[in-house]
MOPAC internal coordinates of N, CA, C and O (Angstrom, degrees):
PM7 1SCF
backbone

  N    0.0000 0     0.00 0     0.00 0    0    0    0
  C    1.4414 1     0.00 0     0.00 0    1    0    0
  C    1.5183 1   111.24 1     0.00 0    2    1    0
  O    1.2310 1   120.95 1  -151.08 1    3    2    1
  N    1.2937 1   115.79 1    28.92 1    3    2    1
  C    1.4621 1   119.64 1   179.29 1    5    3    2
  C    1.5233 1   110.11 1   -62.13 1    6    5    3
  O    1.2310 1   121.42 1   -38.18 1    7    6    5
  N    1.3041 1   114.89 1   141.82 1    7    6    5
  C    1.4601 1   122.76 1   176.99 1    9    7    6
  C    1.5260 1   113.71 1    64.33 1   10    9    7
  O    1.2310 1   120.04 1  -155.47 1   11   10    9
  N    1.3004 1   117.54 1    24.53 1   11   10    9
  C    1.4635 1   120.96 1   174.74 1   13   11   10
  C    1.5241 1   109.07 1   -95.25 1   14   13   11
  O    1.2310 1   120.96 1   -39.40 1   15   14   13
  N    1.2979 1   115.77 1   140.60 1   15   14   13
  C    1.4709 1   121.35 1   173.41 1   17   15   14
  C    1.5286 1   106.24 1   -93.32 1   18   17   15
  O    1.2310 1   119.99 1   -67.96 1   19   18   17
  N    1.3199 1   117.63 1   112.04 1   19   18   17
  C    1.4533 1   121.32 1  -177.23 1   21   19   18
  C    1.5246 1   109.24 1   -91.10 1   22   21   19
  O    1.2310 1   121.63 1   -58.52 1   23   22   21
  N    1.3344 1   114.48 1   121.48 1   23   22   21
  C    1.4543 1   120.96 1  -178.20 1   25   23   22
  C    1.5292 1   109.12 1  -129.83 1   26   25   23
  O    1.2310 1   120.65 1   -17.12 1   27   26   25
  N    1.3047 1   116.36 1   162.88 1   27   26   25
  C    1.4558 1   122.10 1   177.59 1   29   27   26
  C    1.5175 1   109.45 1  -127.02 1   30   29   27
  O    1.2310 1   121.19 1   -32.15 1   31   30   29
  N    1.3294 1   115.33 1   147.85 1   31   30   29
  C    1.4605 1   121.31 1   174.39 1   33   31   30
  C    1.5207 1   107.51 1  -118.12 1   34   33   31
  O    1.2310 1   120.92 1   -45.31 1   35   34   33
  N    1.3225 1   115.84 1   134.69 1   35   34   33
  C    1.4587 1   119.97 1   178.31 1   37   35   34
  C    1.5228 1   108.72 1  -161.02 1   38   37   35
  O    1.2310 1   121.38 1   -15.57 1   39   38   37
  N    1.3094 1   114.97 1   164.43 1   39   38   37
  C    1.4521 1   120.45 1  -179.20 1   41   39   38
  C    1.5055 1   111.99 1  -128.42 1   42   41   39
  O    1.2310 1   121.64 1   -16.63 1   43   42   41
  N    1.3292 1   114.46 1   163.37 1   43   42   41
  C    1.4543 1   121.66 1   177.56 1   45   43   42
  C    1.5267 1   108.17 1  -158.38 1   46   45   43
  O    1.2310 1   120.93 1    -9.31 1   47   46   45
  N    1.3155 1   115.83 1   170.69 1   47   46   45
  C    1.4607 1   121.49 1   173.82 1   49   47   46
  C    1.5169 1   108.49 1  -121.28 1   50   49   47
  O    1.2310 1   121.17 1   -36.62 1   51   50   49
  N    1.3168 1   115.37 1   143.38 1   51   50   49
  C    1.4625 1   120.74 1   176.64 1   53   51   50
  C    1.5216 1   109.02 1  -129.38 1   54   53   51
  O    1.2310 1   121.00 1   -30.05 1   55   54   53
  N    1.3216 1   115.69 1   149.95 1   55   54   53
  C    1.4534 1   120.48 1   175.05 1   57   55   54
  C    1.5192 1   109.10 1   -79.29 1   58   57   55
  O    1.2310 1   121.00 1   -38.05 1   59   58   57
  N    1.3241 1   115.70 1   141.95 1   59   58   57
  C    1.4660 1   121.36 1   177.13 1   61   59   58
  C    1.5285 1   108.02 1  -118.72 1   62   61   59
  O    1.2310 1   120.76 1    -9.33 1   63   62   61
  N    1.3095 1   116.16 1   170.67 1   63   62   61
  C    1.4642 1   121.33 1  -177.61 1   65   63   62
  C    1.5279 1   111.24 1   -54.62 1   66   65   63
  O    1.2310 1   121.20 1   -38.88 1   67   66   65
  N    1.3021 1   115.30 1   141.12 1   67   66   65
  C    1.4630 1   122.15 1  -177.36 1   69   67   66
  C    1.5220 1   110.52 1   -81.92 1   70   69   67
  O    1.2310 1   121.44 1  -102.91 1   71   70   69
  N    1.3338 1   114.85 1    77.09 1   71   70   69
  C    1.4641 1   120.67 1   176.20 1   73   71   70
  C    1.5201 1   108.82 1  -118.53 1   74   73   71
  O    1.2310 1   120.60 1   -20.01 1   75   74   73
  N    1.3091 1   116.45 1   159.99 1   75   74   73
  C    1.4643 1   121.32 1   178.42 1   77   75   74
  C    1.5325 1   110.71 1   -60.92 1   78   77   75
  O    1.2310 1   120.50 1   138.57 1   79   78   77
  N    1.3242 1   116.65 1   -41.43 1   79   78   77
  C    1.4602 1   121.38 1  -179.32 1   81   79   78
  C    1.5314 1   111.08 1   -62.61 1   82   81   79
  O    1.2310 1   120.41 1   133.82 1   83   82   81
  N    1.3339 1   116.82 1   -46.18 1   83   82   81
  C    1.4650 1   120.55 1   178.69 1   85   83   82
  C    1.5212 1   111.24 1   -64.96 1   86   85   83
  O    1.2310 1   120.41 1   140.86 1   87   86   85
  N    1.3093 1   116.82 1   -39.14 1   87   86   85
  C    1.4577 1   120.48 1   179.18 1   89   87   86
  C    1.5241 1   111.01 1   -62.56 1   90   89   87
  O    1.2310 1   120.40 1   138.02 1   91   90   89
  N    1.3170 1   116.84 1   -41.98 1   91   90   89
  C    1.4635 1   120.79 1   179.41 1   93   91   90
  C    1.5180 1   111.55 1   -69.01 1   94   93   91
  O    1.2310 1   119.77 1   138.56 1   95   94   93
  N    1.3292 1   118.04 1   -41.44 1   95   94   93
  C    1.4646 1   121.31 1  -176.00 1   97   95   94
  C    1.5259 1   112.33 1   -77.99 1   98   97   95
  O    1.2310 1   120.03 1   129.44 1   99   98   97
  N    1.3310 1   117.55 1   -50.56 1   99   98   97
  C    1.4601 1   121.50 1  -173.67 1  101   99   98
  C    1.5256 1   113.19 1   -89.02 1  102  101   99
  O    1.2310 1   119.42 1   145.48 1  103  102  101
  N    1.3099 1   118.71 1   -34.52 1  103  102  101
  C    1.4581 1   121.90 1  -177.44 1  105  103  102
  C    1.5251 1   111.79 1    85.61 1  106  105  103
  O    1.2310 1   121.54 1    -4.19 1  107  106  105
  N    1.3231 1   114.66 1   175.81 1  107  106  105
  C    1.4641 1   121.84 1  -179.30 1  109  107  106
  C    1.5192 1   109.11 1  -130.14 1  110  109  107
  O    1.2310 1   121.11 1   -33.59 1  111  110  109
  N    1.3087 1   115.48 1   146.41 1  111  110  109
  C    1.4577 1   121.03 1   177.78 1  113  111  110
  C    1.5230 1   109.85 1   -71.49 1  114  113  111
  O    1.2310 1   120.79 1   -28.72 1  115  114  113
  N    1.3235 1   116.10 1   151.28 1  115  114  113
  C    1.4636 1   121.20 1   172.38 1  117  115  114
  C    1.5208 1   108.30 1   -80.98 1  118  117  115
  O    1.2310 1   120.94 1   -39.88 1  119  118  117
  N    1.2962 1   115.82 1   140.12 1  119  118  117
  C    1.4650 1   121.39 1   175.25 1  121  119  118
  C    1.5298 1   107.20 1  -122.82 1  122  121  119
  O    1.2310 1   119.91 1     9.64 1  123  122  121
  N    1.2919 1   117.77 1  -170.36 1  123  122  121
  C    1.4690 1   121.09 1  -174.43 1  125  123  122
  C    1.5293 1   112.99 1   -59.99 1  126  125  123
  O    1.2310 1   121.39 1   -27.12 1  127  126  125
  N    1.3033 1   114.95 1   152.88 1  127  126  125
  C    1.4725 1   124.77 1   175.40 1  129  127  126
  C    1.5217 1   113.34 1    57.94 1  130  129  127
  O    1.2310 1   120.17 1  -147.33 1  131  130  129
  N    1.3284 1   117.29 1    32.67 1  131  130  129
  C    1.4525 1   120.87 1   175.93 1  133  131  130
  C    1.5125 1   115.94 1    75.29 1  134  133  131
  O    1.2310 1   120.49 1  -173.91 1  135  134  133
  N    1.3187 1   116.67 1     6.09 1  135  134  133
  C    1.4656 1   120.28 1   179.53 1  137  135  134
  C    1.5225 1   110.19 1   -80.49 1  138  137  135
  O    1.2310 1   120.91 1    -9.72 1  139  138  137
  N    1.3148 1   115.86 1   170.28 1  139  138  137
  C    1.4683 1   122.56 1   177.17 1  141  139  138
  C    1.5193 1   109.60 1  -110.36 1  142  141  139
  O    1.2310 1   121.00 1   -22.78 1  143  142  141
  N    1.3265 1   115.69 1   157.22 1  143  142  141
  C    1.4721 1   121.76 1   178.16 1  145  143  142
  C    1.5260 1   110.13 1   -62.83 1  146  145  143
  O    1.2310 1   120.90 1   -22.35 1  147  146  145
  N    1.3128 1   115.88 1   157.65 1  147  146  145
  C    1.4684 1   121.68 1  -177.44 1  149  147  146
  C    1.5232 1   112.43 1   -67.36 1  150  149  147
  O    1.2310 1   119.99 1   149.92 1  151  150  149
  N    1.3417 1   117.62 1   -30.08 1  151  150  149
  C    1.4589 1   121.29 1  -177.13 1  153  151  150
  C    1.5266 1   110.70 1  -126.68 1  154  153  151
  O    1.2310 1   119.72 1   -31.33 1  155  154  153
  N    1.3296 1   118.14 1   148.67 1  155  154  153
  C    1.4579 1   120.60 1   171.46 1  157  155  154
  C    1.5348 1   109.44 1   -62.28 1  158  157  155
  O    1.2310 1   120.72 1   -26.66 1  159  158  157
  N    1.3222 1   116.22 1   153.34 1  159  158  157
  C    1.4595 1   120.09 1  -179.67 1  161  159  158
  C    1.5228 1   111.09 1  -128.41 1  162  161  159
  O    1.2310 1   121.43 1   -42.80 1  163  162  161
  N    1.3219 1   114.88 1   137.20 1  163  162  161
  C    1.4613 1   122.14 1   174.63 1  165  163  162
  C    1.5243 1   108.01 1  -102.22 1  166  165  163
  O    1.2310 1   120.80 1   -38.67 1  167  166  165
  N    1.3269 1   116.07 1   141.33 1  167  166  165
  C    1.4626 1   120.70 1   174.65 1  169  167  166
  C    1.5187 1   107.87 1   -99.42 1  170  169  167
  O    1.2310 1   120.69 1   -45.25 1  171  170  169
  N    1.3287 1   116.28 1   134.75 1  171  170  169
  C    1.4598 1   122.51 1  -179.65 1  173  171  170
  C    1.5184 1   108.61 1  -125.45 1  174  173  171
  O    1.2310 1   120.74 1   -46.84 1  175  174  173
  N    1.3272 1   116.20 1   133.16 1  175  174  173
  C    1.4625 1   122.09 1   170.18 1  177  175  174
  C    1.5221 1   106.15 1  -121.27 1  178  177  175
  O    1.2310 1   120.87 1   -49.37 1  179  178  177
  N    1.3387 1   115.95 1   130.63 1  179  178  177
  C    1.4642 1   119.61 1  -172.37 1  181  179  178
  C    1.5195 1   112.15 1  -135.24 1  182  181  179
  O    1.2310 1   121.81 1   -23.34 1  183  182  181
  N    1.3276 1   114.14 1   156.66 1  183  182  181
  C    1.4636 1   123.13 1   170.02 1  185  183  182
  C    1.5200 1   107.11 1  -107.73 1  186  185  183
  O    1.2310 1   120.93 1   -48.15 1  187  186  185
  N    1.3312 1   115.83 1   131.85 1  187  186  185
  C    1.4667 1   120.10 1  -177.75 1  189  187  186
  C    1.5211 1   110.21 1  -135.00 1  190  189  187
  O    1.2310 1   121.17 1   -32.14 1  191  190  189
  N    1.3178 1   115.36 1   147.86 1  191  190  189
  C    1.4677 1   121.70 1   172.59 1  193  191  190
  C    1.5196 1   108.39 1   -67.27 1  194  193  191
  O    1.2310 1   120.12 1   -44.49 1  195  194  193
  N    1.3211 1   117.38 1   135.51 1  195  194  193
  C    1.4566 1   119.94 1  -179.68 1  197  195  194
  C    1.5298 1   112.15 1   -73.58 1  198  197  195
  O    1.2310 1   119.82 1   145.49 1  199  198  197
  N    1.3014 1   117.94 1   -34.51 1  199  198  197
  C    1.4550 1   119.73 1  -178.52 1  201  199  198
  C    1.5101 1   113.59 1   -72.41 1  202  201  199
  O    1.2310 1   120.47 1   130.36 1  203  202  201
  N    1.3204 1   116.71 1   -49.64 1  203  202  201
  C    1.4703 1   121.09 1  -176.02 1  205  203  202
  C    1.5261 1   113.51 1   -95.90 1  206  205  203
  O    1.2310 1   120.55 1   164.64 1  207  206  205
  N    1.3253 1   116.55 1   -15.36 1  207  206  205
  C    1.4717 1   123.36 1  -175.79 1  209  207  206
  C    1.5286 1   111.64 1    68.21 1  210  209  207
  O    1.2310 1   119.78 1  -166.66 1  211  210  209
  N    1.3011 1   118.02 1    13.34 1  211  210  209
  C    1.4637 1   121.47 1   179.42 1  213  211  210
  C    1.5241 1   110.32 1   -73.28 1  214  213  211
  O    1.2310 1   120.62 1   -52.58 1  215  214  213
  N    1.3260 1   116.42 1   127.42 1  215  214  213
  C    1.4581 1   121.85 1   175.69 1  217  215  214
  C    1.5230 1   107.79 1   -78.41 1  218  217  215
  O    1.2310 1   120.43 1   -53.90 1  219  218  217
  N    1.3417 1   116.79 1   126.10 1  219  218  217
  C    1.4623 1   119.05 1  -179.80 1  221  219  218
  C    1.5235 1   113.04 1  -116.58 1  222  221  219
  O    1.2310 1   119.40 1   170.50 1  223  222  221
  N    1.3082 1   118.74 1    -9.50 1  223  222  221
  C    1.4627 1   122.95 1   173.49 1  225  223  222
  C    1.5227 1   107.70 1  -150.23 1  226  225  223
  O    1.2310 1   120.28 1   -34.70 1  227  226  225
  N    1.3308 1   117.06 1   145.30 1  227  226  225
  C    1.4599 1   120.55 1   177.87 1  229  227  226
  C    1.5240 1   110.07 1  -155.79 1  230  229  227
  O    1.2310 1   121.59 1   -26.01 1  231  230  229
  N    1.3169 1   114.56 1   153.99 1  231  230  229
  C    1.4572 1   122.64 1   175.47 1  233  231  230
  C    1.5222 1   106.78 1  -127.26 1  234  233  231
  O    1.2310 1   120.48 1   -45.71 1  235  234  233
  N    1.3272 1   116.68 1   134.29 1  235  234  233
  C    1.4601 1   122.39 1   179.60 1  237  235  234
  C    1.5172 1   108.19 1  -117.05 1  238  237  235
  O    1.2310 1   120.83 1   -46.25 1  239  238  237
  N    1.3236 1   116.01 1   133.75 1  239  238  237
  C    1.4552 1   120.48 1   179.17 1  241  239  238
  C    1.5069 1   111.52 1  -144.63 1  242  241  239
  O    1.2310 1   120.88 1     4.32 1  243  242  241
  N    1.3095 1   115.92 1  -175.68 1  243  242  241
  C    1.4612 1   120.52 1   179.56 1  245  243  242
  C    1.5265 1   110.21 1   -74.26 1  246  245  243
  O    1.2310 1   121.02 1   -18.61 1  247  246  245
  N    1.3056 1   115.66 1   161.39 1  247  246  245
  C    1.4547 1   121.98 1  -178.82 1  249  247  246
  C    1.5362 1   111.28 1   -59.93 1  250  249  247
  O    1.2310 1   120.20 1   148.15 1  251  250  249
  N    1.3096 1   117.22 1   -31.85 1  251  250  249
  C    1.4660 1   121.44 1  -175.71 1  253  251  250
  C    1.5259 1   113.71 1   -74.66 1  254  253  251
  O    1.2310 1   119.65 1   167.13 1  255  254  253
  N    1.3236 1   118.27 1   -12.87 1  255  254  253
  C    1.4699 1   121.58 1   179.41 1  257  255  254
  C    1.5235 1   108.28 1   -90.22 1  258  257  255
  O    1.2310 1   120.26 1   -50.57 1  259  258  257
  N    1.3157 1   117.10 1   129.43 1  259  258  257
  C    1.4551 1   121.48 1  -177.61 1  261  259  258
  C    1.5187 1   113.66 1   -76.12 1  262  261  259
  O    1.2310 1   121.43 1   -17.68 1  263  262  261
  N    1.3341 1   114.88 1   162.32 1  263  262  261
  C    1.4690 1   121.50 1   179.89 1  265  263  262
  C    1.5265 1   111.63 1   -59.11 1  266  265  263
  O    1.2310 1   120.07 1   138.65 1  267  266  265
  N    1.3107 1   117.47 1   -41.35 1  267  266  265
  C    1.4599 1   120.16 1  -176.85 1  269  267  266
  C    1.5244 1   110.69 1   -64.95 1  270  269  267
  O    1.2310 1   120.33 1   137.50 1  271  270  269
  N    1.3127 1   116.97 1   -42.50 1  271  270  269
  C    1.4661 1   119.85 1   177.93 1  273  271  270
  C    1.5262 1   111.34 1   -61.95 1  274  273  271
  O    1.2310 1   120.21 1   134.83 1  275  274  273
  N    1.3241 1   117.20 1   -45.17 1  275  274  273
  C    1.4665 1   120.32 1   178.97 1  277  275  274
  C    1.5304 1   111.51 1   -65.78 1  278  277  275
  O    1.2310 1   120.25 1   145.52 1  279  278  277
  N    1.3261 1   117.13 1   -34.48 1  279  278  277
  C    1.4659 1   119.97 1  -177.04 1  281  279  278
  C    1.5274 1   112.55 1   -66.41 1  282  281  279
  O    1.2310 1   120.20 1   156.51 1  283  282  281
  N    1.3066 1   117.22 1   -23.49 1  283  282  281
  C    1.4795 1   119.66 1   179.00 1  285  283  282
  C    1.5249 1   111.43 1   -59.39 1  286  285  283
  O    1.2310 1   120.61 1   147.65 1  287  286  285
  N    1.3118 1   116.44 1   -32.35 1  287  286  285
  C    1.4654 1   120.23 1   178.23 1  289  287  286
  C    1.5264 1   111.46 1   -69.70 1  290  289  287
  O    1.2310 1   120.19 1   151.09 1  291  290  289
  N    1.3271 1   117.25 1   -28.91 1  291  290  289
  C    1.4655 1   120.91 1  -178.33 1  293  291  290
  C    1.5321 1   112.96 1   -76.89 1  294  293  291
  O    1.2310 1   119.93 1   156.49 1  295  294  293
  N    1.3090 1   117.73 1   -23.51 1  295  294  293
  C    1.4673 1   120.89 1  -176.40 1  297  295  294
  C    1.5273 1   111.39 1   -57.31 1  298  297  295
  O    1.2310 1   120.37 1   141.09 1  299  298  297
  N    1.3106 1   116.91 1   -38.91 1  299  298  297
  C    1.4728 1   119.81 1  -179.25 1  301  299  298
  C    1.5221 1   112.14 1   -67.58 1  302  301  299
  O    1.2310 1   120.20 1   165.62 1  303  302  301
  N    1.3230 1   117.23 1   -14.38 1  303  302  301
  C    1.4620 1   121.26 1  -178.64 1  305  303  302
  C    1.5259 1   112.71 1   -94.13 1  306  305  303
  O    1.2310 1   120.49 1   178.06 1  307  306  305
  N    1.3317 1   116.66 1    -1.94 1  307  306  305
  C    1.4600 1   120.93 1   174.55 1  309  307  306
  C    1.5176 1   108.75 1   -80.26 1  310  309  307
  O    1.2310 1   120.72 1   -26.11 1  311  310  309
  N    1.3218 1   116.23 1   153.89 1  311  310  309
  C    1.4626 1   119.51 1   179.51 1  313  311  310
  C    1.5308 1   109.48 1  -130.30 1  314  313  311
  O    1.2310 1   120.43 1   -19.97 1  315  314  313
  N    1.3354 1   116.79 1   160.03 1  315  314  313
  C    1.4609 1   120.20 1   178.78 1  317  315  314
  C    1.5262 1   111.11 1   -54.58 1  318  317  315
  O    1.2310 1   120.97 1   -37.82 1  319  318  317
  N    1.3243 1   115.75 1   142.18 1  319  318  317
  C    1.4495 1   120.87 1   179.61 1  321  319  318
  C    1.5121 1   114.22 1    94.37 1  322  321  319
  O    1.2310 1   120.06 1   175.40 1  323  322  321
  N    1.3354 1   117.48 1    -4.60 1  323  322  321
  C    1.4634 1   120.27 1   177.77 1  325  323  322
  C    1.5211 1   109.73 1   -88.35 1  326  325  323
  O    1.2310 1   120.84 1   -42.15 1  327  326  325
  N    1.3145 1   116.01 1   137.85 1  327  326  325
  C    1.4538 1   122.70 1   171.18 1  329  327  326
  C    1.5241 1   105.76 1  -107.86 1  330  329  327
  O    1.2310 1   120.58 1   -62.55 1  331  330  329
  N    1.3363 1   116.49 1   117.45 1  331  330  329
  C    1.4571 1   121.37 1  -173.31 1  333  331  330
  C    1.5254 1   110.14 1  -103.49 1  334  333  331
  O    1.2310 1   120.72 1   -56.16 1  335  334  333
  N    1.3216 1   116.23 1   123.84 1  335  334  333
  C    1.4580 1   123.00 1   175.72 1  337  335  334
  C    1.5259 1   108.15 1  -100.90 1  338  337  335
  O    1.2310 1   120.88 1   -35.49 1  339  338  337
  N    1.3351 1   115.91 1   144.51 1  339  338  337
  C    1.4607 1   119.98 1  -179.71 1  341  339  338
  C    1.5213 1   109.64 1  -143.39 1  342  341  339
  O    1.2310 1   120.63 1   -23.56 1  343  342  341
  N    1.3292 1   116.40 1   156.44 1  343  342  341
  C    1.4586 1   119.93 1   178.38 1  345  343  342
  C    1.5334 1   110.41 1   -83.87 1  346  345  343
  O    1.2310 1   120.60 1     2.48 1  347  346  345
  N    1.3145 1   116.45 1  -177.52 1  347  346  345
  C    1.4638 1   121.64 1  -173.76 1  349  347  346
  C    1.5243 1   113.52 1   -64.67 1  350  349  347
  O    1.2310 1   119.53 1   160.65 1  351  350  349
  N    1.3154 1   118.50 1   -19.35 1  351  350  349
  C    1.4640 1   121.07 1   176.82 1  353  351  350
  C    1.5211 1   111.42 1   -59.31 1  354  353  351
  O    1.2310 1   120.36 1   151.73 1  355  354  353
  N    1.3151 1   116.92 1   -28.27 1  355  354  353
  C    1.4588 1   122.57 1  -175.95 1  357  355  354
  C    1.5323 1   112.36 1   -97.01 1  358  357  355
  O    1.2310 1   119.91 1  -173.72 1  359  358  357
  N    1.3351 1   117.78 1     6.28 1  359  358  357
  C    1.4615 1   121.54 1  -178.99 1  361  359  358
  C    1.5214 1   109.83 1   -59.88 1  362  361  359
  O    1.2310 1   120.68 1   -50.57 1  363  362  361
  N    1.3181 1   116.31 1   129.43 1  363  362  361
  C    1.4450 1   121.39 1   177.85 1  365  363  362
  C    1.5091 1   114.70 1    73.85 1  366  365  363
  O    1.2310 1   120.29 1  -171.92 1  367  366  365
  N    1.2971 1   117.04 1     8.08 1  367  366  365
  C    1.4552 1   122.56 1  -177.45 1  369  367  366
  C    1.5195 1   110.30 1   -77.90 1  370  369  367
  O    1.2310 1   120.46 1   -55.49 1  371  370  369
  N    1.3113 1   116.73 1   124.51 1  371  370  369
  C    1.4671 1   121.56 1  -179.50 1  373  371  370
  C    1.5173 1   110.67 1   -98.50 1  374  373  371
  O    1.2310 1   121.08 1   -58.33 1  375  374  373
  N    1.3065 1   115.55 1   121.67 1  375  374  373
  C    1.4586 1   119.75 1   176.96 1  377  375  374
  C    1.5112 1   108.89 1  -106.62 1  378  377  375
  O    1.2310 1   120.10 1   180.00 1  379  378  377

């Protein structure tokens, strides 16, 4: 694997400011008894260097969009020579 750039792809959700605009755009997670989370949440899928952990590409979307859907946008940002590691969420995922 000489001269390979080792990168990882993964996703997460973060809370964003509790504004009407953010709530409409990003959405809120469902919690118990049919209630909604206290804050809107953005979903992020990112590519990061494995050695430095530096994020060099990312896609941000609404909470309702899944990691796999968002990751499709990142595929075009990969280049030859990269070895991409992914967690079990991406198992069997065809790009």
